[in-house]
BASELO-562012 format. One line per 2 residues: for each residue x, y, z of N, C-alpha, C, CB. Coordinates in steps of 0.2 Angstrom, whole numbers. Glycine has a CB too. Layout:
<rs>
X:Y:Z:X:Y:Z:X:Y:Z:X:Y:Z  ...
</rs>
This chain:
<rs>
21:17:-124:16:16:-126:11:20:-132:14:15:-120  9:17:-137:7:21:-142:1:24:-140:6:17:-147
-5:21:-138:-10:25:-139:-13:29:-132:-16:21:-143  -17:34:-135:-19:38:-129:-12:42:-127:-23:32:-124
-9:44:-129:-2:49:-129:2:45:-123:-4:58:-128  1:40:-123:4:36:-118:10:32:-120:0:31:-116
19:32:-118:23:28:-122:24:23:-115:30:31:-126  32:19:-118:32:16:-112:37:19:-108:34:11:-113
39:24:-107:43:28:-102:38:31:-98:48:33:-104  30:33:-101:28:38:-96:21:31:-94:25:47:-100
24:26:-93:18:21:-89:16:24:-82:22:11:-87  11:21:-80:8:24:-74:13:21:-68:1:21:-73
17:25:-63:21:24:-59:18:21:-55:23:29:-56  22:15:-51:20:11:-47:17:15:-42:24:6:-47
9:10:-37:7:16:-32:12:16:-26:-1:15:-30  15:9:-26:22:9:-20:28:9:-21:22:4:-15
29:17:-26:35:16:-27:39:21:-21:36:17:-33  34:24:-18:39:27:-11:40:20:-8:34:33:-5
40:14:-7:45:9:-6:51:8:-8:43:4:-6  54:11:-13:60:10:-16:65:13:-11:61:13:-23
66:15:-6:71:19:-2:70:13:3:70:28:1  65:7:4:66:4:10:67:-5:6:58:6:17
72:-4:1:73:-10:-2:78:-14:3:75:-9:-10  83:-11:6:88:-12:10:84:-15:16:93:-6:12
80:-11:18:76:-14:26:72:-19:26:72:-7:31  69:-20:19:63:-26:19:66:-32:15:57:-25:15
72:-30:12:77:-36:9:80:-37:13:81:-36:4  -72:21:21:-66:22:27:-64:28:24:-59:18:28
-60:31:20:-54:37:18:-56:43:23:-55:41:9  -52:42:27:-52:49:33:-51:55:29:-45:49:39
-53:57:28:-52:66:25:-48:73:29:-61:69:23  -48:70:35:-47:74:41:-44:70:46:-53:77:44
-44:74:55:-39:73:60:-45:71:65:-33:80:61  -51:70:62:-55:72:69:-56:64:71:-62:76:69
-55:59:67:-54:52:67:-50:50:74:-50:48:60  -44:54:74:-39:53:79:-38:54:85:-35:54:78
-44:60:84:-44:63:90:-44:60:98:-49:66:90  -41:61:103:-42:58:109:-36:51:111:-49:57:109
-32:50:103:-30:43:105:-23:44:107:-30:38:99  -18:41:111:-13:44:114:-9:38:111:-12:46:122
0:41:112:4:34:109:4:31:112:9:34:106  2:32:119:4:26:125:-2:20:123:4:30:135
-6:23:121:-14:17:121:-13:15:113:-24:23:122  -12:17:108:-9:15:104:-2:9:103:-7:20:102
2:10:108:6:7:107:3:-1:109:11:10:111  -3:-1:115:-5:-8:116:-9:-10:110:-9:-10:123
-13:-7:107:-15:-7:102:-12:-12:97:-16:-1:100  -6:-9:96:-3:-11:88:0:-20:89:6:-5:85
-2:-21:97:1:-30:98:-3:-34:95:1:-33:106  -8:-32:93:-14:-35:88:-15:-30:80:-23:-34:93
-11:-34:75:-11:-29:69:-18:-28:66:-7:-33:63  -21:-24:62:-27:-21:61:-25:-22:54:-30:-13:65
-31:-28:51:-30:-32:47:-35:-27:42:-32:-38:50  -32:-23:36:-37:-17:31:-41:-23:28:-32:-10:24
-48:-17:27:-54:-22:23:-56:-15:17:-63:-24:31  -54:-18:13:-55:-13:5:-65:-15:1:-46:-16:-2
-67:-20:6:-72:-23:1:-79:-21:8:-71:-35:0  -83:-22:5:-89:-21:6:-94:-26:8:-90:-18:1
-94:-28:15:-99:-35:17:-105:-36:13:-101:-34:25  -108:-28:11:-113:-30:10:-115:-32:2:-116:-27:13
-111:-29:-1:-108:-30:-9:-108:-37:-11:-101:-27:-9  -113:-41:-15:-111:-47:-17:-109:-47:-24:-115:-51:-14
-104:-50:-26:-103:-51:-32:-101:-57:-36:-100:-46:-34  -106:-56:-41:-108:-63:-42:-102:-65:-50:-117:-63:-43
-101:-73:-49:-94:-73:-53:-96:-75:-60:-90:-79:-49  -92:-73:-64:-96:-76:-72:-96:-81:-73:-93:-74:-78
-100:-82:-78:-101:-91:-81:-95:-96:-81:-103:-92:-88  -97:-99:-79:-92:-107:-79:-87:-106:-86:-98:-115:-80
-83:-108:-86:-78:-106:-90:-77:-101:-95:-76:-109:-93  -79:-95:-93:-79:-88:-95:-72:-86:-95:-82:-84:-91
-69:-89:-89:-63:-85:-86:-57:-91:-86:-63:-82:-78  -57:-95:-90:-52:-103:-90:-45:-102:-86:-49:-106:-98
-43:-97:-85:-34:-96:-83:-33:-89:-84:-28:-100:-88  -28:-87:-81:-26:-81:-81:-19:-82:-79:-30:-77:-77
-17:-77:-85:-9:-77:-86:-8:-70:-84:-6:-78:-95  -4:-68:-79:-3:-63:-72:5:-59:-75:-2:-69:-62
6:-54:-76:13:-51:-76:13:-47:-71:14:-48:-82  21:-48:-68:24:-44:-64:31:-42:-62:22:-46:-61
34:-40:-60:42:-37:-61:44:-42:-53:44:-26:-62  50:-42:-56:54:-45:-50:60:-40:-46:58:-52:-53
58:-36:-45:61:-32:-41:59:-28:-35:64:-29:-44  52:-29:-35:49:-25:-30:44:-29:-24:44:-19:-34
53:-28:-18:50:-31:-11:46:-26:-9:54:-34:-6  43:-29:-5:39:-35:-1:33:-38:-6:36:-33:7
33:-35:-13:28:-37:-16:27:-43:-22:26:-31:-18  33:-40:-26:35:-45:-29:42:-46:-30:33:-45:-34
46:-50:-29:54:-51:-29:58:-57:-30:57:-49:-23  63:-61:-31:66:-66:-32:69:-67:-25:71:-64:-37
66:-74:-21:68:-77:-14:77:-77:-13:65:-87:-13  80:-79:-9:86:-81:-10:87:-88:-12:89:-79:-5
82:-89:-15:81:-97:-19:81:-95:-27:74:-101:-16  80:-90:-28:79:-88:-34:70:-89:-36:85:-92:-39
67:-89:-33:59:-91:-34:56:-85:-32:57:-96:-30  50:-83:-36:46:-78:-36:41:-79:-29:42:-78:-44
42:-74:-26:38:-71:-21:35:-64:-20:41:-72:-17  33:-63:-14:29:-59:-11:20:-58:-11:31:-56:-13
19:-52:-8:11:-50:-6:9:-50:-13:10:-43:-3  13:-48:-19:8:-51:-27:6:-55:-29:9:-50:-33
13:-60:-26:13:-65:-30:8:-68:-25:19:-68:-33  8:-71:-20:5:-76:-15:-4:-75:-19:6:-72:-6
-4:-67:-18:-11:-65:-20:-13:-68:-26:-11:-59:-20  -11:-68:-31:-10:-71:-38:-14:-77:-38:-3:-72:-39
-11:-81:-34:-9:-88:-34:-17:-91:-30:-2:-89:-28  -17:-86:-26:-24:-88:-20:-30:-86:-23:-24:-83:-13
-31:-79:-27:-36:-81:-33:-37:-86:-38:-36:-77:-36  -32:-87:-40:-34:-93:-46:-37:-99:-42:-27:-95:-51
-32:-100:-35:-35:-106:-30:-43:-105:-30:-33:-105:-22  -43:-98:-28:-52:-97:-27:-56:-99:-33:-53:-88:-26
-54:-96:-39:-57:-97:-43:-57:-105:-45:-56:-92:-47  -53:-108:-45:-52:-117:-46:-50:-115:-53:-60:-122:-46
-45:-111:-56:-44:-113:-62:-35:-111:-64:-50:-108:-65  -33:-111:-69:-25:-113:-70:-22:-106:-70:-22:-117:-76
-18:-103:-68:-13:-97:-64:-6:-98:-66:-13:-98:-57  -5:-93:-72:2:-94:-73:5:-85:-70:2:-97:-81
11:-85:-67:14:-78:-67:20:-79:-70:14:-75:-60  21:-72:-75:29:-72:-76:32:-65:-76:30:-74:-83
36:-65:-76:44:-57:-75:42:-57:-81:55:-57:-72  42:-49:-81:43:-44:-87:49:-37:-80:31:-41:-92
52:-34:-87:55:-28:-84:47:-22:-85:65:-23:-90  49:-17:-80:43:-16:-79:40:-10:-85:43:-12:-72
44:-9:-91:42:-3:-95:41:-11:-100:49:5:-97  41:-14:-99:38:-19:-104:31:-22:-102:43:-25:-105
28:-23:-95:23:-25:-94:15:-23:-99:22:-24:-87  16:-16:-102:10:-17:-105:9:-18:-111:7:-12:-103
16:-17:-116:17:-20:-121:15:-27:-123:23:-19:-120  17:-31:-115:16:-37:-116:7:-38:-115:21:-42:-110
5:-34:-112:-2:-35:-110:-7:-33:-118:-5:-30:-102  -3:-27:-119:-6:-26:-127:-6:-31:-133:-3:-21:-130
-1:-36:-133:-1:-40:-139:-1:-45:-137:4:-39:-143  -6:-45:-131:-11:-52:-130:-7:-60:-127:-13:-55:-139
0:-56:-123:2:-62:-121:2:-63:-114:9:-63:-122  -4:-57:-113:-5:-61:-103:-10:-56:-103:2:-61:-96
-15:-59:-97:-20:-57:-96:-22:-51:-90:-24:-64:-96  -17:-50:-88:-18:-45:-82:-12:-44:-77:-24:-48:-77
-11:-38:-76:-4:-36:-72:-5:-34:-64:1:-30:-76  -2:-39:-62:0:-37:-55:6:-35:-52:-1:-42:-51
7:-27:-51:12:-25:-49:15:-21:-47:15:-26:-52  9:-16:-44:8:-9:-41:8:-4:-45:13:-7:-38
4:-5:-52:2:-1:-57:-2:5:-52:-2:-4:-64  0:11:-53:-4:16:-49:-10:19:-53:2:23:-48
-16:19:-51:-24:19:-53:-24:28:-55:-31:15:-45  -24:28:-59:-22:36:-63:-29:38:-69:-14:34:-69
-32:43:-70:-36:45:-75:-32:43:-82:-37:52:-74  -27:44:-83:-24:41:-90:-21:34:-91:-17:46:-92
-21:32:-84:-21:23:-87:-28:21:-87:-16:16:-81  -33:23:-86:-40:22:-85:-43:23:-93:-44:28:-78
-39:24:-96:-41:26:-103:-40:20:-107:-37:32:-106  -33:16:-103:-33:9:-110:-35:5:-104:-24:5:-116
-36:5:-97:-35:-2:-92:-41:-2:-87:-28:-1:-86  -44:-7:-88:-49:-8:-81:-43:-11:-77:-57:-13:-83
-48:-8:-70:-45:-11:-63:-49:-13:-57:-40:-6:-59  -45:-21:-57:-49:-23:-52:-52:-19:-45:-46:-28:-51
-56:-21:-39:-57:-19:-35:-48:-15:-30:-61:-25:-32  -49:-9:-25:-42:-9:-23:-42:-16:-19:-39:-2:-18
-36:-18:-17:-33:-23:-14:-28:-21:-8:-29:-26:-19  -25:-14:-7:-18:-11:-6:-19:-5:-7:-12:-14:-11
-15:0:0:-18:6:1:-11:5:5:-25:8:4  -6:12:4:-2:15:10:-4:21:13:4:15:8
-7:22:20:-10:26:24:-4:30:25:-13:22:29  -6:37:28:-2:42:29:-3:39:38:-3:51:26
4:38:41:4:37:48:9:41:54:4:29:48  5:43:57:10:46:65:15:39:67:2:48:74
20:42:71:26:37:74:26:41:80:34:37:70  29:38:86:32:41:91:37:35:94:25:44:97
38:40:99:46:35:103:40:31:108:54:42:110  42:26:108:39:21:112:39:23:120:42:14:110
45:27:123:46:29:129:45:35:132:51:27:130  39:38:126:38:44:125:31:46:131:36:45:116
30:52:134:23:53:138:18:53:131:23:61:143  12:51:134:5:50:128:3:58:129:-2:44:131
0:59:123:-1:65:120:-4:64:116:4:68:119  -11:68:114:-16:67:111:-13:69:102:-23:72:114
-16:64:95:-15:66:90:-18:72:86:-15:62:87  -19:78:89:-23:81:90:-22:89:87:-25:80:96
-24:94:83:-20:100:81:-18:104:91:-25:106:74  -22:101:95:-20:106:103:-16:99:105:-28:108:110
-16:95:105:-12:88:109:-3:90:103:-18:75:105  -4:92:99:2:94:95:4:99:94:3:93:90
2:104:99:5:109:100:12:111:104:1:112:101  16:115:103:22:114:108:27:109:105:18:112:115
24:104:102:27:98:98:33:100:93:20:94:95  37:93:92:41:96:86:40:89:83:49:99:87
36:92:75:32:86:70:37:84:65:24:88:66  42:80:64:47:80:58:43:78:52:53:76:59
43:79:46:40:77:40:44:79:34:33:80:39  44:74:29:48:74:22:46:82:19:45:67:17
50:85:19:48:92:12:45:89:6:56:97:9  41:93:4:39:92:-4:35:86:-4:46:92:-10
31:83:2:30:75:2:22:76:2:34:69:9  20:69:0:11:70:2:11:70:10:5:63:0
14:68:15:11:69:22:10:76:22:15:66:29  18:79:19:20:86:21:13:90:18:27:88:17
10:90:12:4:92:10:-3:91:13:5:90:5  -3:86:15:-7:82:22:-7:86:28:-4:74:25
-3:85:28:-1:90:36:-4:99:36:10:92:36  -2:100:29:-1:109:28:-10:109:26:6:113:21
-12:105:25:-21:105:23:-25:103:29:-23:100:17  -24:99:35:-29:97:40:-26:100:45:-31:90:41
-19:99:47:-16:102:53:-13:109:51:-11:97:56  -14:114:48:-12:121:47:-9:124:53:-20:125:44
-13:122:57:-12:125:65:-3:122:66:-20:119:71  -2:116:64:4:111:69:11:115:66:4:99:67
15:116:70:22:118:68:26:111:63:26:119:76  28:112:59:31:106:55:40:109:55:27:104:46
44:102:56:51:104:55:51:100:49:56:103:61  53:103:43:55:98:37:61:97:37:53:101:31
62:89:33:69:87:33:69:84:27:71:83:38  75:83:22:74:83:15:73:75:14:80:86:11
76:70:20:75:62:16:68:59:22:85:56:15  68:54:21:63:50:27:68:49:30:59:43:26
75:46:30:78:44:34:80:48:38:81:40:33  80:52:35:84:60:42:76:62:46:88:70:37
72:61:44:66:63:48:64:57:54:59:64:41  66:51:51:64:47:56:71:47:61:62:40:54
77:48:60:82:47:66:81:53:68:91:46:64  77:59:67:76:64:69:70:61:77:74:70:62
66:58:75:61:56:80:66:53:82:54:52:78  70:45:82:74:42:87:78:44:89:76:39:86
80:51:89:85:53:94:82:59:100:92:56:88  76:61:96:71:65:103:71:72:100:75:66:111
76:73:93:75:79:91:68:82:88:80:80:85  64:77:87:58:79:85:53:73:89:57:80:77
45:76:89:42:72:95:39:66:92:37:75:100  36:68:86:32:62:81:34:66:75:22:60:82
33:59:70:34:61:62:28:58:60:42:58:58  27:61:55:20:57:49:22:57:45:13:61:45
23:51:41:25:48:35:20:42:33:32:46:37  23:38:28:21:34:23:21:28:27:25:33:16
14:25:27:13:20:34:16:14:32:6:19:36  17:13:25:19:7:24:29:7:25:15:5:16
30:14:24:38:13:24:39:12:30:42:20:22  35:16:36:37:16:43:36:7:45:33:22:48
31:5:42:32:-1:45:37:-7:45:27:-3:42  41:-6:38:47:-8:37:52:-7:41:48:-6:31
51:0:42:59:3:47:57:1:53:61:14:47  51:0:58:50:-3:65:52:-6:65:46:-3:68
54:-14:60:56:-18:62:63:-21:61:51:-22:60  65:-14:58:71:-14:55:77:-14:63:72:-6:51
85:-16:61:90:-13:65:91:-6:65:96:-17:64  89:-2:59:90:6:60:84:9:66:87:11:52
80:5:66:74:7:72:76:6:78:69:4:72  79:-1:78:82:-3:84:75:-2:89:90:3:86
71:-2:90:64:-4:93:63:3:96:65:-11:100  65:8:95:64:16:97:56:18:96:68:21:92
52:15:92:47:19:90:40:14:87:50:24:84  36:16:89:29:12:87:23:19:84:24:7:94
19:15:80:14:19:77:8:21:84:11:15:69  6:28:81:1:33:85:-6:33:82:4:40:87
-10:33:82:-19:34:80:-16:30:76:-24:42:78  -23:32:70:-24:27:65:-21:29:58:-32:27:65
-24:26:55:-22:27:46:-25:33:44:-25:21:40  -22:37:39:-26:43:35:-25:40:30:-24:52:36
-30:41:26:-31:38:19:-35:41:13:-33:32:20  -32:50:12:-36:54:9:-33:53:3:-36:61:11
-38:52:-2:-33:47:-9:-29:54:-13:-41:40:-19  -32:60:-12:-29:67:-15:-23:67:-13:-32:74:-12
-22:61:-8:-13:65:-5:-11:57:-6:-12:69:7  -13:52:-4:-12:46:-3:-11:42:-8:-17:45:1
-16:42:-13:-18:39:-18:-23:36:-18:-14:36:-21  -25:31:-24:-30:29:-25:-30:20:-23:-33:31:-33
-25:18:-22:-22:11:-20:-20:5:-24:-26:9:-17  -17:1:-24:-17:-4:-27:-23:-11:-30:-12:-4:-23
-21:-11:-38:-26:-15:-41:-24:-19:-45:-30:-13:-43  -27:-25:-49:-23:-27:-54:-26:-23:-61:-24:-35:-55
-22:-23:-65:-23:-22:-71:-25:-26:-77:-18:-19:-73  -31:-24:-80:-32:-28:-87:-33:-25:-91:-37:-34:-87
-33:-27:-99:-37:-22:-103:-43:-19:-102:-38:-25:-108  -46:-14:-105:-51:-11:-106:-57:-16:-108:-50:-5:-110
-62:-17:-106:-68:-23:-110:-68:-28:-106:-66:-27:-117  -63:-31:-101:-62:-38:-97:-68:-38:-94:-55:-39:-92
-75:-38:-95:-80:-38:-90:-79:-43:-85:-87:-40:-93  -79:-50:-91:-80:-56:-85:-73:-57:-82:-84:-63:-88
-66:-57:-84:-61:-55:-79:-59:-52:-73:-57:-54:-82  -63:-45:-76:-62:-40:-68:-68:-44:-63:-65:-29:-69
-74:-46:-66:-79:-49:-60:-76:-55:-59:-87:-49:-60  -74:-60:-60:-70:-66:-58:-65:-64:-52:-67:-69:-65
-60:-59:-54:-54:-56:-50:-58:-54:-44:-50:-50:-53  -62:-49:-46:-66:-44:-38:-70:-50:-34:-75:-35:-42
-73:-56:-38:-76:-60:-32:-72:-62:-28:-80:-65:-33  -67:-67:-32:-61:-68:-29:-59:-65:-22:-58:-66:-32
-57:-58:-25:-55:-55:-18:-58:-54:-13:-54:-49:-17  -66:-54:-15:-69:-54:-10:-70:-61:-4:-75:-52:-13
-71:-65:-7:-70:-71:-3:-63:-72:1:-71:-76:-9  -59:-71:-3:-53:-73:0:-50:-67:8:-47:-73:-9
-55:-61:9:-56:-56:14:-59:-61:18:-59:-49:12  -64:-64:14:-71:-66:21:-66:-73:24:-81:-70:17
-63:-76:19:-61:-83:23:-55:-81:26:-60:-89:17  -54:-75:28:-47:-73:32:-40:-76:26:-48:-80:42
-40:-78:20:-34:-78:18:-31:-72:18:-34:-80:12  -35:-68:16:-31:-59:15:-27:-59:20:-37:-52:17
-29:-60:23:-27:-57:31:-19:-62:32:-34:-58:39  -22:-70:30:-15:-72:32:-7:-69:26:-15:-82:33
-10:-68:19:-6:-63:15:-3:-59:19:-8:-60:10  -8:-55:21:-5:-49:25:0:-50:28:-10:-45:28
-3:-52:34:3:-55:39:8:-57:38:2:-59:41  11:-59:33:16:-66:29:19:-59:29:15:-72:22
18:-56:23:21:-49:21:23:-44:25:18:-46:16  20:-42:28:17:-36:34:15:-37:41:12:-33:33
22:-40:43:23:-42:51:20:-34:55:32:-45:53  23:-31:55:21:-26:58:15:-22:53:27:-21:59
10:-23:53:4:-19:51:6:-12:50:-2:-20:56  1:-9:44:2:-3:44:-4:2:45:6:-2:40
-10:0:47:-15:1:48:-20:1:55:-17:-2:43
</rs>
């Protein structure tokens, strides 16, 4: 990428790059821990029977759509190697949450929609060359990216979450409740940094990989594991977990540790396009369509 000191090799990383280790498995900001005080593992197990649908939209905010005809069509770009967001299914058809969401946006706006795939490093180049209008591929929202891109409202985030064994005795997910417990976390990870900042009194047992931290919980070596909620939702429904464990407590969304979220990228100054997409996203949530898409891709919700 030539301008603003960015090149194709330095393209903003995917918000959900943390999902990469789970390709085989799946193939409001809370700044502290007070919100989870008094929530036990057992009570949360019952709550998880009905997944919580995340909401990233202010119900009091009304986004007016741009004048008719100002956005006659949207040419989306994505990649084909990022399940469950954008990938080729067994029939070779482009599928996934991002793909479904892009199509739903265009249906909501009653405009033509195309979705083409590119290699990750070619996405921005195609956008700059005028060969596309928007990128929906999990691009991270960073200050560097904002220098040349506008972003839609956030439509997905990956929170930090606790998981515990399904047969464990209930305990509170507070500093007091975790005293004397073994808490597994991946070394040098965002979840570890979060715990160090907000749960400094709680002892942590560090593991080199998410797989090892999760196995420690499953085997009983640890009483709880704190990690990326999206990854954990894939693991909980996998053969590797074998029904051992459940989410406990609620989501932690502090952006300093878990990122700003996932949004649709477009060239700077795309005022009408951004307004159209933002209005469509809010409408899809209000109509329950976003919930349908979320549960289709994430049957084990992570909020």
